[in-house]
Wavefront OBJ file of the C-alpha trace (Angstrom):
o trace
v -116.124 328.851 -174.758
v -115.605 328.967 -178.727
v -117.396 325.614 -179.588
v -117.447 326.667 -183.501
v -113.399 326.902 -182.896
v -113.140 323.515 -180.911
v -115.362 322.125 -183.801
v -113.555 323.376 -186.570
v -110.150 322.416 -184.851
v -111.245 318.814 -184.246
v -112.373 318.450 -188.618
v -109.016 319.972 -189.478
v -107.086 317.493 -187.515
v -109.279 314.592 -188.679
v -109.138 315.701 -192.329
v -105.573 315.877 -192.317
v -105.264 312.280 -190.612
v -107.718 311.018 -193.294
v -105.580 312.659 -195.977
v -102.332 311.234 -194.879
v -104.013 307.742 -194.369
v -105.408 307.748 -197.711
v -102.539 309.378 -199.770
v -98.866 308.908 -197.819
v -96.929 305.767 -197.720
v -98.165 303.591 -194.289
v -94.683 303.866 -192.428
v -95.048 302.964 -188.768
v -94.151 306.307 -187.847
v -96.957 307.105 -190.071
v -99.401 305.015 -188.273
v -98.395 305.488 -185.039
v -98.505 309.218 -185.481
v -102.058 308.693 -186.706
v -102.913 306.753 -183.829
v -101.467 308.737 -180.880
v -101.878 311.909 -182.463
v -104.866 311.862 -184.221
v -107.075 309.229 -182.750
v -105.281 309.894 -179.002
v -106.052 314.008 -179.214
v -109.483 313.416 -180.464
v -110.197 311.038 -177.604
v -108.626 313.570 -175.257
v -110.611 316.482 -176.381
v -113.825 314.485 -176.194
v -112.922 313.316 -172.856
v -112.332 317.117 -172.109
v -115.658 318.087 -173.248
v -117.494 315.531 -171.764
v -116.138 316.308 -168.476
v -116.927 320.196 -168.975
v -120.500 319.072 -169.701
v -120.830 316.679 -166.644
v -119.414 319.091 -164.581
v -121.250 322.135 -165.553
v -118.371 323.861 -166.868
v -119.487 324.319 -170.439
v -123.486 325.213 -170.002
v -125.986 325.102 -172.894
v -127.330 321.372 -172.580
v -128.810 321.448 -169.275
v -131.341 318.304 -168.601
v -128.851 316.709 -171.249
v -127.993 312.714 -170.667
v -127.361 309.418 -172.502
v -129.963 307.828 -170.917
v -132.995 308.742 -173.258
v -134.058 310.327 -176.725
v -135.136 312.966 -174.832
v -131.865 313.468 -172.860
v -129.452 313.084 -175.887
v -131.986 315.311 -178.347
v -131.043 317.866 -175.128
v -127.234 317.343 -174.842
v -127.528 317.846 -178.680
v -128.862 320.804 -178.737
v -126.213 322.900 -177.705
v -122.923 323.683 -179.302
v -120.782 322.021 -176.732
v -122.776 318.477 -176.934
v -123.031 318.998 -180.925
v -119.048 319.228 -180.781
v -119.189 316.178 -178.543
v -121.076 314.118 -180.794
v -118.991 315.233 -183.323
v -115.537 314.540 -182.375
v -117.046 310.934 -181.264
v -117.887 310.360 -184.858
v -114.718 311.371 -185.730
v -112.295 309.818 -183.214
v -114.105 306.452 -184.061
v -113.931 307.008 -187.706
v -110.574 307.697 -187.856
v -109.895 304.410 -185.421
v -111.909 302.197 -187.764
v -110.108 303.779 -190.931
v -106.469 303.143 -189.747
v -108.091 299.191 -188.702
v -108.985 299.463 -192.372
v -105.602 300.407 -193.958
v -103.713 298.083 -191.496
v -106.018 295.155 -192.332
v -105.509 295.993 -196.057
v -102.028 296.032 -195.909
v -101.763 292.797 -194.129
v -104.075 290.959 -196.507
v -101.814 292.416 -199.427
v -105.444 294.499 -200.698
v -104.437 297.102 -203.319
v -104.425 300.447 -201.712
v -106.069 301.751 -204.805
v -109.012 299.548 -203.716
v -108.668 300.574 -199.939
v -109.028 304.374 -201.020
v -112.739 304.313 -201.988
v -113.670 302.092 -198.973
v -111.498 304.385 -196.525
v -113.409 307.264 -198.191
v -116.899 305.824 -197.440
v -115.693 305.598 -193.937
v -114.242 309.092 -193.680
v -117.805 310.485 -195.126
v -120.428 307.627 -193.828
v -118.641 306.166 -191.161
v -120.613 302.360 -190.959
v -121.262 302.008 -194.503
v -117.590 302.153 -195.289
v -117.061 299.518 -192.675
v -119.611 297.674 -194.064
v -118.291 297.815 -197.465
v -114.892 296.698 -196.060
v -115.938 293.928 -193.916
v -117.718 292.245 -197.305
v -114.681 293.219 -199.570
v -112.126 291.870 -197.229
v -113.643 288.695 -196.978
v -112.502 286.612 -199.653
v -108.612 287.776 -198.958
v -109.441 286.621 -195.373
v -110.619 283.316 -196.058
v -107.153 283.178 -198.596
v -105.077 283.752 -195.700
v -106.702 280.901 -193.895
v -108.372 282.971 -191.014
v -111.234 284.907 -191.012
v -110.267 287.803 -188.564
l 1 2 3 4 5 6 7 8 9 10 11 12 13 14 15 16 17 18 19 20 21 22 23 24 25 26 27 28 29 30 31 32 33 34 35 36 37 38 39 40 41 42 43 44 45 46 47 48 49 50 51 52 53 54 55 56 57 58 59 60 61 62 63 64 65 66 67 68 69 70 71 72 73 74 75 76 77 78 79 80 81 82 83 84 85 86 87 88 89 90 91 92 93 94 95 96 97 98 99 100 101 102 103 104 105 106 107 108 109 110 111 112 113 114 115 116 117 118 119 120 121 122 123 124 125 126 127 128 129 130 131 132 133 134 135 136 137 138 139 140 141 142 143 144 145 146 147
């Protein structure tokens, strides 16, 4: 298996999704496509890589597991394991970006203000989410509901 090709393909898919989320009008069809064809396909890819690792179809991470730091280090020490972890990040970060975009639109927060938060979420995951949780609070309170 060419893990570099899988890694690069997943990266490209995520970047296209992020560019569409930040730059294009948020039509319902686009948001659905990003959810199912972006996040969904990344999740399917993750499940396939995980299955390949757990069944021994993909090699190079013998002894890797999720139960200890040593096991995770071993798992991520292979190209297959590293690709697995990266696809995990890509899928969850894009899902969080979709939530931020939908939440911001529902709260009437300008897309110009959303864009840097989405970019931070794309680049730094939890940091972008933390910034959003802080930034959205006044709009959430104004609407009379915190969630």
